[in-house]
C-alpha positions as CSV (number, residue, x, y, z in Angstrom):
1,M,0.0,0.2,0.0
2,A,1.4,3.5,-0.9
3,Y,1.3,6.0,1.8
4,T,1.6,9.7,1.3
5,Y,4.6,11.6,2.4
6,E,2.8,13.1,5.3
7,L,1.5,9.7,6.6
8,K,4.9,8.2,6.4
9,Q,6.3,11.0,8.6
10,L,3.7,10.2,11.0
11,I,4.4,6.7,10.9
12,R,8.2,7.4,11.4
13,R,7.4,9.6,14.4
14,V,5.3,6.8,16.1
15,E,8.0,4.2,15.6
16,A,10.8,6.6,16.9
17,T,8.7,7.1,20.1
18,R,7.5,3.5,20.6
19,P,10.3,2.4,23.1
20,E,9.9,5.5,25.1
21,R,6.1,4.9,25.4
22,L,6.7,1.2,26.2
23,D,9.2,2.1,28.9
24,K,6.5,4.5,30.7
25,K,3.8,1.7,30.5
26,P,5.0,-0.5,33.4
27,K,5.5,2.7,35.4
28,G,2.0,3.7,35.1
29,I,2.6,6.8,33.1
30,E,0.3,6.6,30.3
31,F,-1.8,9.1,28.1
32,P,-4.5,10.3,30.3
33,G,-8.2,9.3,29.3
34,M,-10.9,11.6,28.3
35,S,-13.7,12.2,30.9
36,L,-17.2,11.5,29.7
37,A,-17.9,15.3,29.2
38,E,-14.8,15.6,27.1
39,K,-15.9,12.6,25.1
40,E,-19.4,14.1,24.4
41,N,-17.8,17.2,23.5
42,R,-15.6,15.8,20.9
43,L,-18.3,13.6,19.3
44,R,-20.6,16.6,19.1
45,K,-17.9,18.5,17.4
46,F,-16.7,16.1,15.0
47,H,-18.9,13.0,14.7
48,P,-21.4,13.2,11.7
49,S,-24.2,11.3,13.6
50,Y,-23.8,14.0,16.5
51,K,-23.8,17.1,14.3
52,E,-27.0,19.1,14.7
53,G,-29.1,18.8,11.4
54,S,-26.9,15.9,10.1
55,L,-29.5,13.2,10.2
56,Q,-33.0,13.1,8.6
57,E,-36.1,11.3,9.8
58,L,-37.7,8.6,7.7
59,Q,-41.3,9.3,7.0
60,V,-42.5,6.1,5.7
61,G,-41.9,2.3,6.1
62,P,-41.2,0.1,9.1
63,S,-38.5,2.3,10.2
64,K,-40.7,5.4,10.3
65,G,-39.3,7.8,12.6
66,Y,-35.7,6.6,12.7
67,S,-33.0,9.4,12.1
68,V,-30.5,8.3,9.4
69,P,-27.8,9.9,7.5
70,P,-29.0,11.9,4.3
71,E,-27.3,9.4,2.0
72,I,-29.4,6.6,3.3
73,W,-32.5,8.8,3.6
74,E,-32.3,9.7,0.1
75,I,-32.3,5.9,-1.0
76,L,-35.1,4.8,1.4
77,E,-37.3,7.8,0.5
78,S,-36.9,7.8,-3.2
79,W,-39.2,6.6,-5.7
80,S,-38.9,3.2,-6.8
81,R,-37.5,2.7,-10.4
82,I,-39.6,-0.6,-10.8
83,E,-43.1,-0.2,-12.0
84,P,-45.1,-2.7,-10.1
85,K,-47.8,-2.9,-13.1
86,K,-45.0,-3.8,-15.8
87,T,-42.9,-5.9,-13.8
88,P,-44.0,-9.3,-12.4
89,L,-43.1,-10.1,-8.8
90,S,-41.0,-13.1,-9.9
91,I,-38.5,-10.9,-11.6
92,V,-37.9,-8.9,-8.5
93,V,-35.5,-10.8,-6.5
94,L,-33.9,-9.5,-3.1
95,P,-30.5,-10.6,-2.0
96,N,-30.6,-14.0,-0.1
97,M,-34.2,-14.9,-1.2
98,K,-35.0,-17.6,-3.6
99,V,-37.3,-16.8,-6.4
100,G,-41.0,-17.8,-5.8
101,K,-40.4,-18.6,-2.1
102,M,-41.0,-16.4,0.9
């Protein structure tokens, strides 16, 4: 796999500091964990599912009322490309289903 120049620099930095970090672990000196409030703040700031307005509520179907990312919402809320009156049900096969059996 080809890495960018910047990523190679970061890998070298991690490799160079690994022995020092491994020596600190038995002494109980580790990177401090984040508090629950810090984690929540970080998620709200960066995670797409936590950003305000980044999810849309489904209006139809068995998952009505669920909030999903816009990309999934567009697929589930869009009009079907299959015209039911022109297409027999036996032609429409869903993954992991056998034709004619439900």
